[in-house]
LOTOR-911319 format. One record per residue: z, y, x of N, C-alpha, C, CB in turn; residue number from 0; chain; residue in one letter. Coordinates in Angstrom, 2 decimals. Each point is the difference from the previous one (the first is absolute). Glycine has a CB too. Layout:
REM LOTOR-911319
+---------+---------+---------+---------+---------+---------+---------+---------+---------+---------+---------+---------+------+-------+------+
:    n_pz :    n_py :    n_px :   ca_pz :   ca_py :   ca_px :    c_pz :    c_py :    c_px :   cb_pz :   cb_py :   cb_px : resi : chain : resn :
+---------+---------+---------+---------+---------+---------+---------+---------+---------+---------+---------+---------+------+-------+------+
:       Z :       Y :       X :       Z :       Y :       X :       Z :       Y :       X :       Z :       Y :       X :  NUM :     A :    a :
...
+---------+---------+---------+---------+---------+---------+---------+---------+---------+---------+---------+---------+------+-------+------+
END
This chain:
REM LOTOR-911319
+---------+---------+---------+---------+---------+---------+---------+---------+---------+---------+---------+---------+------+-------+------+
:    n_pz :    n_py :    n_px :   ca_pz :   ca_py :   ca_px :    c_pz :    c_py :    c_px :   cb_pz :   cb_py :   cb_px : resi : chain : resn :
+---------+---------+---------+---------+---------+---------+---------+---------+---------+---------+---------+---------+------+-------+------+
:  -37.41 :   54.54 :    3.09 :    1.36 :    0.29 :    1.18 :    1.07 :   -0.97 :    0.02 :   -0.20 :    2.38 :   -0.32 :    0 :     A :    m :
:    0.53 :   -2.66 :   -1.01 :    1.12 :   -0.67 :   -0.42 :   -0.16 :   -1.76 :    0.64 :    0.20 :    1.95 :   -2.43 :    1 :     A :    r :
:   -1.40 :   -2.11 :    2.47 :   -0.64 :   -1.41 :    0.41 :    0.02 :    0.03 :    1.37 :   -1.52 :   -0.32 :   -1.87 :    2 :     A :    l :
:    1.37 :    1.33 :    2.76 :    0.41 :    0.19 :    1.38 :    1.12 :    0.00 :    0.47 :   -1.44 :    0.90 :   -0.06 :    3 :     A :    i :
:    2.39 :   -0.29 :   -0.50 :    1.59 :    0.04 :    0.07 :    0.42 :   -1.59 :   -0.22 :    0.32 :    2.69 :   -1.11 :    4 :     A :    i :
:   -0.74 :   -3.18 :   -0.38 :    0.08 :   -1.24 :    0.20 :   -0.11 :   -1.17 :    0.82 :   -0.24 :    1.06 :   -1.28 :    5 :     A :    l :
:   -0.86 :   -1.11 :    1.82 :   -0.68 :   -0.83 :    0.91 :    0.79 :    0.14 :    1.54 :   -2.43 :    0.34 :   -1.53 :    6 :     A :    l :
:    2.46 :    0.75 :    1.31 :    0.97 :    0.47 :    1.54 :    1.20 :   -0.14 :    0.04 :   -1.16 :    1.53 :    0.40 :    7 :     A :    a :
:    1.93 :   -1.68 :   -1.55 :    1.26 :   -0.36 :   -0.11 :    0.25 :   -1.82 :    0.12 :    0.19 :    2.50 :   -1.54 :    8 :     A :    t :
:   -1.17 :   -2.88 :    0.77 :    0.02 :   -1.71 :   -0.06 :   -0.43 :   -0.70 :    1.44 :   -0.79 :    0.11 :   -2.70 :    9 :     A :    a :
:   -0.05 :    1.02 :    3.40 :   -0.09 :   -0.57 :    1.49 :    1.12 :    0.26 :    0.68 :   -2.23 :    0.30 :    0.16 :   10 :     A :    g :
:    3.02 :    0.72 :   -0.03 :    1.35 :    0.14 :    0.79 :    0.53 :   -1.21 :   -0.59 :    0.46 :    2.65 :    0.36 :   11 :     A :    v :
:   -0.11 :   -3.02 :   -1.36 :    0.98 :   -0.83 :   -0.72 :   -0.40 :   -1.07 :    0.61 :    0.43 :    1.00 :   -2.15 :   12 :     A :    a :
:   -1.77 :   -1.57 :    2.21 :   -0.51 :   -1.31 :    0.34 :    0.09 :    0.10 :    1.63 :   -1.70 :   -0.39 :   -2.28 :   13 :     A :    l :
:    1.79 :    1.08 :    3.02 :   -0.28 :    0.28 :    1.47 :    1.50 :   -0.66 :    0.40 :   -1.84 :    2.52 :    0.08 :   14 :     A :    a :
:    2.93 :   -2.17 :   -0.56 :    1.01 :    0.01 :    0.32 :    0.49 :   -1.61 :    0.00 :    0.11 :    2.59 :   -0.76 :   15 :     A :    a :
:    0.12 :   -2.93 :    1.88 :    0.68 :   -1.44 :    0.36 :    1.04 :   -0.36 :   -0.84 :   -0.43 :    0.28 :    2.24 :   16 :     A :    p :
:    0.65 :   -1.42 :   -3.06 :    1.26 :   -0.30 :   -0.53 :    0.54 :   -1.14 :    0.76 :   -0.61 :    0.87 :   -2.23 :   17 :     A :    q :
:    1.90 :   -0.73 :    2.82 :    0.85 :   -0.65 :    0.51 :   -0.11 :   -1.60 :   -0.72 :    1.40 :    2.42 :    0.57 :   18 :     A :    p :
:   -1.71 :   -3.41 :    0.24 :    0.10 :   -1.19 :   -0.72 :    1.46 :   -0.62 :    0.38 :   -2.70 :   -0.36 :   -0.01 :   19 :     A :    k :
:    3.30 :   -0.25 :   -0.98 :    1.21 :   -0.57 :    0.05 :    0.00 :   -1.28 :    1.02 :    0.39 :    0.94 :   -2.45 :   20 :     A :    p :
:    0.72 :   -0.75 :    3.00 :    0.19 :   -1.17 :    1.03 :   -0.28 :   -1.48 :   -0.54 :    1.79 :    1.51 :    1.07 :   21 :     A :    a :
:   -2.03 :   -2.62 :   -0.43 :   -0.42 :   -1.31 :   -0.75 :    1.45 :   -0.48 :   -0.01 :   -2.67 :   -0.64 :    0.82 :   22 :     A :    p :
:    3.06 :   -0.14 :   -1.96 :    1.08 :   -0.39 :    0.00 :    0.02 :   -1.15 :    0.67 :    0.42 :    1.12 :   -1.75 :   23 :     A :    k :
:    0.54 :   -1.41 :    2.58 :    0.32 :   -1.52 :    1.01 :   -0.39 :   -1.32 :   -0.91 :    2.37 :    1.12 :    1.38 :   24 :     A :    p :
:   -2.80 :   -1.93 :   -0.92 :   -0.27 :   -1.42 :   -0.78 :    1.57 :   -0.42 :    0.08 :   -2.84 :   -0.86 :    0.80 :   25 :     A :    t :
:    3.45 :    0.28 :   -2.27 :    1.38 :   -0.79 :    0.55 :   -0.16 :   -1.16 :    0.59 :    1.13 :    0.82 :   -1.61 :   26 :     A :    p :
:   -0.10 :   -0.77 :    2.31 :    0.07 :   -1.02 :    0.92 :    0.80 :   -1.36 :   -1.05 :    0.17 :    2.00 :    2.57 :   27 :     A :    l :
:   -1.01 :   -2.77 :   -2.91 :    0.84 :   -1.19 :   -0.86 :   -0.44 :   -1.54 :    0.37 :    0.11 :    1.74 :   -2.11 :   28 :     A :    i :
:    0.81 :   -2.35 :    2.30 :   -0.29 :   -1.29 :    0.26 :    0.36 :   -1.17 :   -0.94 :    0.16 :    0.97 :    2.05 :   29 :     A :    l :
:   -0.71 :   -2.17 :   -2.19 :    0.18 :   -0.89 :   -0.61 :    0.47 :   -1.16 :    0.88 :   -1.51 :    1.02 :   -1.58 :   30 :     A :    k :
:    2.27 :   -2.14 :    1.22 :    0.25 :   -1.20 :    0.65 :   -1.07 :   -0.46 :    0.61 :    1.55 :   -0.46 :   -1.38 :   31 :     A :    a :
:   -1.24 :    0.15 :    2.75 :   -1.47 :   -0.63 :    0.77 :   -0.92 :    0.99 :    0.58 :   -0.08 :   -1.81 :   -1.65 :   32 :     A :    g :
:    0.69 :    3.34 :    1.54 :   -0.95 :    0.91 :    0.54 :    0.80 :    0.46 :    1.13 :   -1.32 :    0.68 :   -2.12 :   33 :     A :    q :
:    0.43 :    0.47 :    2.86 :    0.13 :    0.70 :    0.96 :   -0.68 :    1.18 :   -0.20 :    0.38 :   -1.79 :    1.22 :   34 :     A :    a :
:    0.05 :    3.19 :   -0.46 :   -0.57 :    0.94 :    0.05 :    0.16 :    0.61 :    1.42 :    0.19 :    0.06 :   -2.45 :   35 :     A :    l :
:   -1.27 :    0.29 :    2.72 :    0.24 :    0.76 :    1.75 :   -0.40 :    1.46 :   -0.45 :   -0.94 :   -2.17 :    2.07 :   36 :     A :    t :
:    1.60 :    3.31 :   -1.32 :   -0.60 :    1.07 :   -0.27 :    0.71 :    1.04 :    1.31 :   -0.46 :   -0.64 :   -2.98 :   37 :     A :    f :
:   -0.66 :    1.51 :    3.20 :    0.41 :    0.91 :    0.93 :    1.26 :    0.87 :   -0.28 :   -2.32 :   -0.08 :    0.50 :   38 :     A :    p :
:    3.33 :    0.81 :    0.58 :    0.93 :    0.67 :   -0.72 :    0.15 :    0.85 :    1.32 :    1.17 :   -1.70 :   -2.03 :   39 :     A :    a :
:   -1.03 :    2.88 :    1.95 :   -0.10 :    0.86 :    0.93 :    1.17 :    1.06 :   -0.47 :   -2.66 :   -0.55 :    0.61 :   40 :     A :    r :
:    3.46 :    1.24 :    0.53 :    0.87 :    1.01 :   -0.43 :   -0.68 :    1.29 :    0.09 :    1.91 :   -1.29 :    0.66 :   41 :     A :    i :
:   -1.81 :    2.38 :   -1.54 :   -0.45 :    1.19 :    0.11 :    1.09 :    1.19 :   -0.39 :   -2.28 :   -1.18 :   -0.39 :   42 :     A :    e :
:    2.94 :    1.83 :    1.19 :    1.19 :    0.90 :   -0.41 :    1.13 :   -0.92 :   -0.62 :   -1.60 :    2.10 :   -0.50 :   43 :     A :    a :
:    1.75 :   -3.05 :    1.03 :    1.14 :   -0.51 :   -0.78 :    0.01 :   -0.96 :   -0.98 :    0.48 :    1.83 :    0.43 :   44 :     A :    g :
:   -1.95 :   -2.22 :   -1.27 :   -0.38 :   -0.40 :   -1.19 :   -1.05 :   -1.39 :    0.48 :    0.33 :    2.75 :   -1.36 :   45 :     A :    k :
:    0.08 :   -3.58 :    0.51 :   -1.33 :   -1.18 :    0.33 :   -1.27 :    0.16 :   -0.68 :    1.63 :   -1.67 :    0.23 :   46 :     A :    v :
:   -2.56 :    1.55 :    0.36 :   -1.49 :    0.08 :   -0.78 :   -0.45 :   -1.38 :    0.23 :   -0.76 :    2.58 :    0.42 :   47 :     A :    v :
:    0.18 :   -2.93 :   -1.70 :   -0.53 :   -1.29 :    0.47 :   -1.72 :    0.03 :   -0.07 :    2.41 :   -1.27 :   -0.95 :   48 :     A :    l :
:   -2.90 :    0.41 :    1.47 :   -1.28 :   -0.01 :   -0.05 :   -0.33 :   -1.35 :   -1.03 :   -0.26 :    1.32 :    2.56 :   49 :     A :    g :
:   -0.99 :   -1.73 :   -2.80 :   -0.43 :   -0.86 :   -1.03 :    0.61 :   -1.22 :    0.19 :   -2.02 :    1.07 :   -0.26 :   50 :     A :    p :
:    2.34 :   -2.10 :   -0.54 :    0.50 :   -0.99 :    0.07 :   -0.86 :   -1.37 :   -0.13 :    1.72 :    1.56 :   -0.66 :   51 :     A :    a :
:   -1.72 :   -2.83 :    1.48 :   -0.79 :   -1.11 :    0.03 :    0.98 :   -0.92 :   -0.52 :   -1.62 :    0.58 :    1.88 :   52 :     A :    r :
:    1.12 :   -1.09 :   -2.93 :    0.66 :   -1.48 :   -0.76 :   -0.55 :   -1.12 :    0.72 :    0.11 :    0.87 :   -2.44 :   53 :     A :    r :
:    0.64 :   -1.80 :    2.75 :    0.12 :   -1.36 :    0.61 :    0.98 :   -1.18 :   -0.62 :   -0.53 :    1.44 :    2.01 :   54 :     A :    g :
:    0.15 :   -2.34 :   -1.32 :    1.57 :   -1.38 :   -0.47 :    1.03 :    0.18 :    0.79 :   -1.28 :   -2.08 :   -0.50 :   55 :     A :    l :
:    2.31 :    1.79 :   -0.14 :    1.52 :    0.01 :    0.76 :   -0.24 :   -0.73 :    1.30 :    1.56 :   -0.14 :   -2.22 :   56 :     A :    f :
:   -0.91 :    0.56 :    3.36 :   -0.14 :   -0.60 :    1.32 :   -1.28 :   -0.30 :    0.54 :    1.92 :   -0.81 :   -0.52 :   57 :     A :    g :
:   -3.03 :    1.72 :   -0.03 :   -0.93 :   -0.12 :    0.53 :   -0.81 :    1.26 :    0.91 :    0.27 :   -1.75 :   -1.84 :   58 :     A :    k :
:    0.45 :    2.90 :    1.46 :   -0.18 :    1.15 :    0.66 :    1.05 :    0.71 :    0.87 :   -1.41 :    0.07 :   -1.75 :   59 :     A :    m :
:    0.84 :    0.47 :    3.08 :    0.74 :    0.69 :    0.63 :   -0.40 :    1.50 :    0.21 :    0.58 :   -2.15 :    0.84 :   60 :     A :    e :
:    0.75 :    2.92 :   -0.80 :   -0.86 :    1.59 :    0.33 :   -0.23 :    0.47 :    1.16 :    0.85 :    0.72 :   -1.63 :   61 :     A :    p :
:   -1.62 :   -0.13 :    1.82 :   -0.53 :    0.55 :    1.31 :    0.88 :    1.13 :    0.62 :   -2.32 :   -0.55 :   -0.84 :   62 :     A :    k :
:    2.41 :    1.08 :    1.93 :    0.83 :    1.23 :    0.09 :   -0.54 :    1.18 :   -0.88 :    0.62 :   -0.72 :    2.36 :   63 :     A :    p :
:    0.39 :    1.13 :   -2.61 :    0.40 :    1.08 :   -1.26 :    0.10 :   -0.40 :   -1.47 :   -1.15 :    1.49 :    1.40 :   64 :     A :    g :
:    0.92 :   -2.97 :   -1.79 :   -0.18 :   -0.21 :   -0.93 :    1.52 :   -0.66 :   -0.54 :   -2.73 :    0.01 :    0.56 :   65 :     A :    e :
:    3.03 :   -0.50 :   -1.73 :    0.85 :   -0.89 :   -0.59 :   -0.57 :   -0.90 :   -1.18 :    1.67 :    1.68 :    0.73 :   66 :     A :    i :
:   -0.96 :   -3.04 :   -0.38 :   -0.45 :   -1.09 :   -0.60 :    1.27 :   -0.30 :   -1.20 :   -1.56 :   -0.92 :    2.39 :   67 :     A :    t :
:    1.33 :    0.86 :   -3.04 :    0.54 :   -0.68 :   -1.34 :   -0.12 :   -1.02 :   -0.85 :    0.04 :    1.54 :    0.19 :   68 :     A :    v :
:    0.64 :   -2.66 :    0.21 :    0.00 :   -1.32 :   -0.99 :    0.54 :   -0.51 :   -1.11 :   -0.26 :   -0.28 :    1.57 :   69 :     A :    g :
:   -0.23 :   -0.30 :   -2.57 :    0.91 :   -0.49 :   -1.08 :   -0.27 :   -1.42 :   -0.20 :    0.10 :    2.18 :   -1.12 :   70 :     A :    l :
:    1.02 :   -3.04 :    1.41 :   -0.10 :   -1.56 :    0.01 :   -0.10 :   -0.55 :   -1.38 :    1.34 :   -0.11 :    2.07 :   71 :     A :    s :
:   -1.59 :   -1.08 :   -2.24 :    0.10 :   -0.48 :   -1.32 :    1.36 :   -0.35 :   -0.25 :   -2.24 :   -0.75 :   -0.01 :   72 :     A :    t :
:    2.63 :    0.56 :   -1.25 :    1.37 :   -0.33 :   -0.55 :    0.74 :   -1.39 :    0.79 :   -0.97 :    1.08 :   -2.49 :   73 :     A :    r :
:    1.77 :   -0.89 :    2.81 :    1.05 :   -0.89 :    0.76 :    0.45 :   -0.97 :   -1.00 :    0.84 :    1.79 :    1.62 :   74 :     A :    d :
:    0.10 :   -2.71 :   -1.47 :    1.03 :   -0.71 :   -0.56 :    1.12 :    1.09 :   -0.93 :   -0.39 :   -1.88 :    2.24 :   75 :     A :    k :
:    0.47 :    2.90 :   -1.84 :    1.10 :    1.00 :   -0.17 :   -0.41 :    0.63 :   -1.09 :    0.67 :    0.33 :    2.22 :   76 :     A :    d :
:   -2.09 :   -0.08 :   -2.88 :   -0.81 :    0.98 :   -0.32 :    0.30 :    1.33 :    0.03 :   -0.68 :   -1.55 :   -1.03 :   77 :     A :    l :
:    0.28 :    1.28 :    2.74 :   -0.26 :    1.37 :    0.60 :   -1.02 :   -0.03 :    0.98 :    2.20 :    0.60 :   -0.35 :   78 :     A :    y :
:   -2.70 :    0.38 :    0.35 :   -1.21 :    0.28 :    1.25 :    0.64 :    0.64 :    1.21 :   -1.94 :    0.49 :   -1.72 :   79 :     A :    d :
:    0.92 :   -0.59 :    2.81 :    0.24 :    0.72 :    1.28 :   -0.68 :    0.96 :    0.32 :    0.62 :   -1.62 :    0.65 :   80 :     A :    q :
:   -0.19 :    2.98 :   -0.55 :   -0.73 :    0.82 :    0.50 :    0.42 :    0.15 :    1.63 :   -0.32 :    1.06 :   -2.49 :   81 :     A :    l :
:   -1.07 :   -1.04 :    3.03 :   -0.09 :   -0.06 :    1.59 :   -0.47 :    1.19 :    0.47 :   -0.44 :   -2.28 :    0.09 :   82 :     A :    v :
:    0.68 :    3.32 :    0.54 :   -0.47 :    1.09 :    0.87 :   -0.22 :   -0.09 :    1.42 :    1.01 :    1.02 :   -1.53 :   83 :     A :    v :
:   -2.12 :   -0.55 :    1.90 :   -0.29 :    0.09 :    1.18 :   -0.44 :    1.16 :    0.69 :   -0.25 :   -1.91 :   -0.56 :   84 :     A :    v :
:    0.90 :    2.57 :    0.95 :   -0.38 :    1.45 :    0.76 :   -0.63 :    0.30 :    1.22 :    1.64 :    0.36 :   -0.97 :   85 :     A :    e :
:   -2.78 :    0.49 :    0.86 :   -0.06 :    0.44 :    1.69 :   -0.68 :    1.22 :    0.12 :   -0.15 :   -2.31 :    0.92 :   86 :     A :    k :
:    1.39 :    3.07 :   -1.68 :   -0.37 :    1.55 :   -0.17 :    1.06 :    0.86 :    1.40 :   -0.49 :   -0.24 :   -3.40 :   87 :     A :    t :
:    0.36 :    1.01 :    3.35 :    0.57 :    1.00 :    1.09 :    1.47 :   -0.10 :   -0.20 :   -1.98 :    1.73 :    0.04 :   88 :     A :    e :
:    2.31 :   -1.54 :   -1.39 :    1.92 :   -0.24 :   -0.24 :   -0.10 :   -0.64 :   -1.18 :    1.31 :    2.19 :    0.96 :   89 :     A :    q :
:   -0.39 :   -2.94 :   -0.94 :    0.38 :   -0.80 :   -1.03 :   -0.24 :    0.91 :   -1.83 :    1.98 :   -1.30 :    2.33 :   90 :     A :    p :
:   -2.49 :    0.49 :   -3.16 :   -0.16 :    0.50 :   -1.27 :    0.65 :   -0.72 :   -0.89 :   -1.89 :    0.81 :    0.52 :   91 :     A :    i :
:    2.58 :    0.03 :   -1.35 :    1.07 :   -0.66 :   -0.97 :   -1.10 :   -0.14 :   -1.38 :    2.75 :    1.33 :    1.07 :   92 :     A :    a :
:   -2.31 :   -2.10 :   -2.24 :   -0.57 :    0.45 :   -1.37 :    0.94 :   -1.04 :   -1.05 :   -2.87 :    0.77 :    0.94 :   93 :     A :    f :
:    2.49 :   -0.36 :   -2.23 :    0.47 :   -0.77 :   -0.96 :   -0.99 :   -0.88 :   -0.26 :    1.42 :    1.55 :   -0.82 :   94 :     A :    v :
:   -1.29 :   -2.90 :    0.26 :   -0.88 :   -1.04 :   -0.81 :    0.81 :   -0.09 :   -1.55 :   -0.84 :   -1.63 :    2.47 :   95 :     A :    a :
:    0.25 :    1.62 :   -3.04 :    0.29 :   -0.22 :   -1.64 :   -0.87 :   -0.77 :   -0.82 :    0.88 :    2.03 :    0.09 :   96 :     A :    t :
:    0.23 :   -3.21 :   -0.42 :   -0.74 :   -1.04 :   -1.13 :   -0.41 :    0.32 :   -1.30 :    1.22 :   -1.37 :    0.97 :   97 :     A :    g :
:   -2.15 :    1.16 :   -1.28 :   -0.09 :    0.39 :   -1.18 :   -0.98 :   -1.05 :   -0.89 :    0.53 :    2.47 :    0.98 :   98 :     A :    l :
:    0.22 :   -2.28 :   -2.18 :   -1.35 :   -0.98 :   -1.09 :   -0.20 :    1.20 :   -1.32 :    1.07 :   -3.31 :    0.35 :   99 :     A :    i :
:   -2.74 :    3.53 :    0.10 :   -0.43 :    1.48 :   -0.74 :    0.88 :    1.30 :    0.76 :   -0.39 :   -1.35 :   -2.68 :  100 :     A :    g :
:    0.66 :    2.04 :    1.72 :    0.81 :    1.26 :    0.62 :    1.82 :   -0.26 :   -0.33 :   -2.48 :    1.92 :   -0.59 :  101 :     A :    e :
:    2.74 :   -3.14 :    1.02 :    1.28 :   -0.18 :   -0.23 :    0.91 :   -0.63 :    1.33 :   -0.90 :   -0.23 :   -2.56 :  102 :     A :    i :
:    1.73 :    1.03 :    3.15 :    0.36 :   -0.40 :    1.10 :    0.98 :   -1.31 :    0.16 :   -0.49 :    2.39 :    0.33 :  103 :     A :    k :
:    0.09 :   -3.19 :    0.30 :    0.53 :   -1.27 :    0.02 :    1.58 :   -0.17 :    1.16 :   -2.98 :   -0.79 :   -0.67 :  104 :     A :    i :
:    2.33 :    1.26 :    1.95 :    0.82 :   -0.20 :    1.31 :   -0.83 :    1.39 :    0.64 :    0.62 :   -3.19 :    0.32 :  105 :     A :    d :
:    0.23 :    3.61 :    0.37 :   -0.06 :    0.84 :    1.43 :    0.67 :   -0.44 :    1.32 :   -0.05 :    1.75 :   -1.54 :  106 :     A :    e :
:   -0.65 :   -1.56 :    2.53 :    0.45 :    0.14 :    1.27 :   -0.16 :    1.02 :    1.03 :   -0.16 :   -1.88 :   -0.59 :  107 :     A :    r :
:    0.87 :    2.19 :    1.22 :   -0.45 :    1.17 :    1.02 :   -0.21 :   -0.81 :    1.20 :    1.39 :    2.10 :   -0.90 :  108 :     A :    v :
:   -2.55 :   -1.77 :    1.80 :   -0.21 :   -0.83 :    0.95 :   -0.03 :    1.14 :    1.31 :   -1.33 :   -2.09 :   -1.63 :  109 :     A :    l :
:    2.13 :    1.92 :    3.05 :    0.04 :    0.88 :    0.83 :   -0.93 :   -0.52 :    1.10 :    2.28 :    0.84 :   -0.76 :  110 :     A :    d :
:   -3.16 :    0.04 :    1.19 :   -0.76 :   -0.30 :    0.95 :    0.30 :   -0.57 :    1.32 :   -0.82 :    1.47 :   -1.17 :  111 :     A :    g :
:    0.19 :   -2.23 :    1.64 :    0.58 :   -0.29 :    1.64 :   -1.36 :   -0.36 :    0.76 :    2.65 :   -1.17 :   -0.60 :  112 :     A :    r :
:   -2.71 :    1.64 :    1.65 :   -1.05 :   -0.33 :    1.04 :    0.07 :   -1.03 :    0.69 :   -0.21 :    1.86 :    0.17 :  113 :     A :    l :
:    1.34 :   -2.46 :   -0.11 :    0.34 :   -1.11 :    1.03 :    0.14 :   -1.54 :   -0.65 :    1.31 :    1.97 :    1.38 :  114 :     A :    d :
:   -1.69 :   -1.77 :   -2.29 :   -0.01 :   -1.35 :   -0.71 :   -0.14 :    0.09 :   -1.67 :    1.57 :   -0.85 :    2.06 :  115 :     A :    a :
:   -2.11 :   -0.16 :   -2.59 :   -0.60 :    0.12 :   -1.67 :    1.13 :    0.05 :   -0.58 :   -2.07 :   -1.30 :   -0.15 :  116 :     A :    p :
:    2.04 :    2.00 :   -1.13 :    1.25 :    0.33 :   -0.60 :   -0.08 :   -0.95 :   -1.55 :    0.20 :    2.80 :    1.37 :  117 :     A :    v :
:    0.68 :   -3.57 :   -1.92 :   -0.27 :   -1.15 :   -0.78 :    0.88 :    0.67 :   -1.08 :   -0.47 :   -2.26 :    1.69 :  118 :     A :    t :
:    0.21 :    2.29 :   -2.56 :    0.92 :    0.03 :   -1.54 :   -0.51 :   -0.57 :   -1.27 :    0.76 :    2.03 :    0.78 :  119 :     A :    q :
:    0.41 :   -2.58 :   -1.82 :   -0.44 :   -0.84 :   -1.01 :   -0.20 :    1.16 :   -0.93 :    1.20 :   -2.39 :    0.47 :  120 :     A :    r :
:   -1.90 :    1.90 :   -1.52 :   -0.29 :    1.02 :   -1.44 :   -0.04 :   -1.24 :   -0.86 :   -1.66 :    2.39 :    0.74 :  121 :     A :    i :
:    1.96 :   -2.08 :   -2.19 :   -0.23 :   -0.71 :   -1.00 :   -1.33 :   -0.43 :    0.05 :    1.65 :    1.04 :   -1.14 :  122 :     A :    g :
:   -1.71 :   -2.54 :    0.96 :   -1.41 :   -0.06 :   -0.38 :   -0.86 :   -0.25 :   -1.26 :    0.51 :   -0.51 :    1.90 :  123 :     A :    a :
:    0.64 :    0.86 :   -2.77 :   -0.36 :    0.52 :   -1.75 :   -0.83 :    0.95 :   -0.29 :    1.95 :   -0.39 :   -0.50 :  124 :     A :    t :
:   -2.30 :    1.07 :    1.93 :   -0.93 :    1.65 :   -0.19 :   -1.35 :   -0.58 :    0.16 :    1.64 :    2.07 :    1.25 :  125 :     A :    s :
:   -2.60 :   -1.69 :   -2.21 :   -1.34 :   -0.24 :    0.01 :   -0.47 :    0.90 :    1.28 :   -0.23 :   -0.53 :   -2.73 :  126 :     A :    w :
:    0.81 :    1.64 :    3.42 :   -0.81 :    0.84 :    0.69 :    1.37 :    0.51 :    0.99 :   -2.30 :    0.70 :   -2.05 :  127 :     A :    t :
:    2.01 :   -0.16 :    2.86 :    1.14 :    0.72 :    0.90 :   -0.58 :    1.14 :    0.71 :    1.25 :   -2.13 :    0.43 :  128 :     A :    v :
:   -0.88 :    3.19 :   -0.81 :   -0.60 :    1.34 :    0.21 :    0.81 :    0.73 :    1.38 :   -0.61 :    0.22 :   -2.89 :  129 :     A :    w :
:   -0.09 :    0.02 :    3.69 :    0.80 :    0.42 :    1.32 :   -0.21 :    1.76 :    0.02 :   -0.58 :   -2.65 :    1.59 :  130 :     A :    l :
:    1.67 :    3.37 :   -1.55 :   -0.06 :    1.21 :   -0.26 :    1.29 :    0.58 :    0.66 :   -1.47 :   -0.38 :   -2.10 :  131 :     A :    h :
:    1.53 :    2.00 :    2.29 :    0.74 :    0.59 :    0.79 :    0.36 :    0.01 :    1.40 :    0.35 :   -0.12 :   -1.82 :  132 :     A :    a :
:   -1.85 :    0.16 :    2.56 :    0.47 :   -0.31 :    1.00 :    0.21 :    1.08 :    1.02 :   -0.87 :   -2.00 :   -0.67 :  133 :     A :    l :
:    1.89 :    1.57 :    1.96 :    0.76 :    1.25 :    0.50 :   -0.27 :   -0.34 :    1.36 :    1.95 :    0.54 :   -1.77 :  134 :     A :    e :
:   -1.50 :    0.43 :    2.49 :    0.19 :   -0.25 :    1.67 :    1.50 :   -0.76 :    0.22 :   -1.50 :    2.47 :    0.74 :  135 :     A :    v :
:    2.25 :   -3.24 :   -0.31 :    1.14 :   -0.44 :    0.29 :    0.56 :   -0.89 :   -1.07 :    0.20 :    1.94 :    1.36 :  136 :     A :    g :
:    1.13 :   -1.64 :   -1.86 :    0.27 :   -1.26 :   -1.23 :    0.30 :    0.92 :   -1.15 :    1.20 :   -2.15 :    1.44 :  137 :     A :    k :
:   -1.10 :    1.50 :   -2.58 :    0.28 :    0.36 :   -1.29 :    1.31 :   -0.44 :   -0.56 :   -2.31 :    0.00 :   -0.22 :  138 :     A :    l :
:    2.90 :    0.88 :   -0.70 :    1.23 :   -0.68 :   -0.49 :   -0.18 :   -0.85 :   -0.58 :    0.97 :    1.39 :   -0.06 :  139 :     A :    p :
:   -0.17 :   -2.49 :   -0.82 :   -0.11 :   -1.27 :   -0.23 :   -0.50 :    0.62 :   -1.20 :    1.67 :   -1.68 :    1.30 :  140 :     A :    a :
:   -2.42 :    0.39 :   -2.30 :   -0.04 :    0.13 :   -1.45 :    0.82 :   -0.04 :   -0.71 :   -1.37 :   -0.57 :    0.22 :  141 :     A :    a :
:    0.87 :    1.16 :   -1.28 :    1.72 :    0.32 :   -0.87 :   -0.30 :   -1.31 :   -1.09 :    0.57 :    3.44 :   -0.06 :  142 :     A :    k :
+---------+---------+---------+---------+---------+---------+---------+---------+---------+---------+---------+---------+------+-------+------+
END
């Protein structure tokens, strides 16, 4: 009898589906000379990203509903140029943080525009540039 109750209880526990955690989005990380193109849509006032494609700076163009962010190679002033082209339904702003490992070297706020590319300088001593805090509209200036 105990065996039947144990098996019945185990069957009920195994039959209940366990919710899967939402997959973590791939971080948007750029290195000098690279570009990322990714879909960005707006749902309930929040920016929802799709999977990013990586390519070369100056060689990628966004399709409707996408954003392309490119990072040039170092210029003579020790800065890289971030170039953003948006073809989204509304402008999307984000923060670009230049990092050496986990140490923040430089940070820039880029406000989205639909009518022209946005260009911003960021310190070229960074090993990587992390794109984050994507929001519809404008962001306050970086501190």
